N, C-alpha and C positions, 0 to 999 in steps of 0.2 A: 296455388297459396298453401303455404304451411300453417299449420295450426298446432299450438302446444295444449295438450290436454293434462289438466293435474287433478287427479282422483284421490288425493290424500296419501295413498300408499305407494304411488307411481306417477310419475311425469314422464310423458313422451309426446312424440310429434305424428301427425298425422298430414298427409300431402293429398289435397283435393284439388282436382281438374275436371272442369264441365260438371261440378257438382257431385261428383262420385270420388270416392277414397281411392287414390291409385299407389299410395304407400304407407306403410305403418309400421311402428315398432313390433317386435315380436308378442308384446302382450297384447296388442290390438290387431294382429294379423287377421283374424275374423272379419274385420272391418272393409278389408281390400275388396273392393268391386261393388260395394253397397253405396247408397245414396247418403251424401254427407248429412243431410237433413236428420235421417233417421239415426245415423250414428251419434250425431251431437246430442240429440234428444235422449238417446240411451245413457249416454254418460251423465248428462245432467239429473235425468229423473232417477236413474237406479244407482248411480256412484257418486250423486251430488257433485259431479265435475264441474271445474271451472276451465273454460276453453277461451285461448286468448289466439287472435288472429296475427300472423307474423308476416313480415315482407322484407325486402333488402333493406328498408328503411327503419326497420323495427317495429315495434309495437303499433297497431293500427285501431282505431276507433271501433267499438261494437257496431256490427253491419246493421242491428236491430235498431239503435237510436241514436247512434254518433255522439253520446255522452260520455260513455265509460271506456276505459282504456282495456276492459276485459270482455269476452264474450260473455255477456250479462245474462244469458240463457232466455229464460222466459218471462223477463221482467218480473221477478218477484222471488226466484230461487236463490240468484247470487246478485249481489252488487259490486260495486267498485271494490278492487283488491280482495274480492272472495268474501267479503262481510255479508252475511245473511240479512235481508229486508223482512222487517216486520210487517 
């Protein structure tokens, strides 16, 4: 499964297979071989990243809650369309 990561100053893709990052853009090459949960957490917490899961069908629902069209992070950091929740 491919994921789009937007950290404000860069937007790039990460490929995850079996819970491990297997491919990444050069800016995130350090993530290859690491657990996807760790990498996603890093980008959400340290870079205020927005992570969107992608498929052949396009954007998928958030795997955490099935309500948002974005990876809503830790339910409180980012909401739909990247809007901060208060």
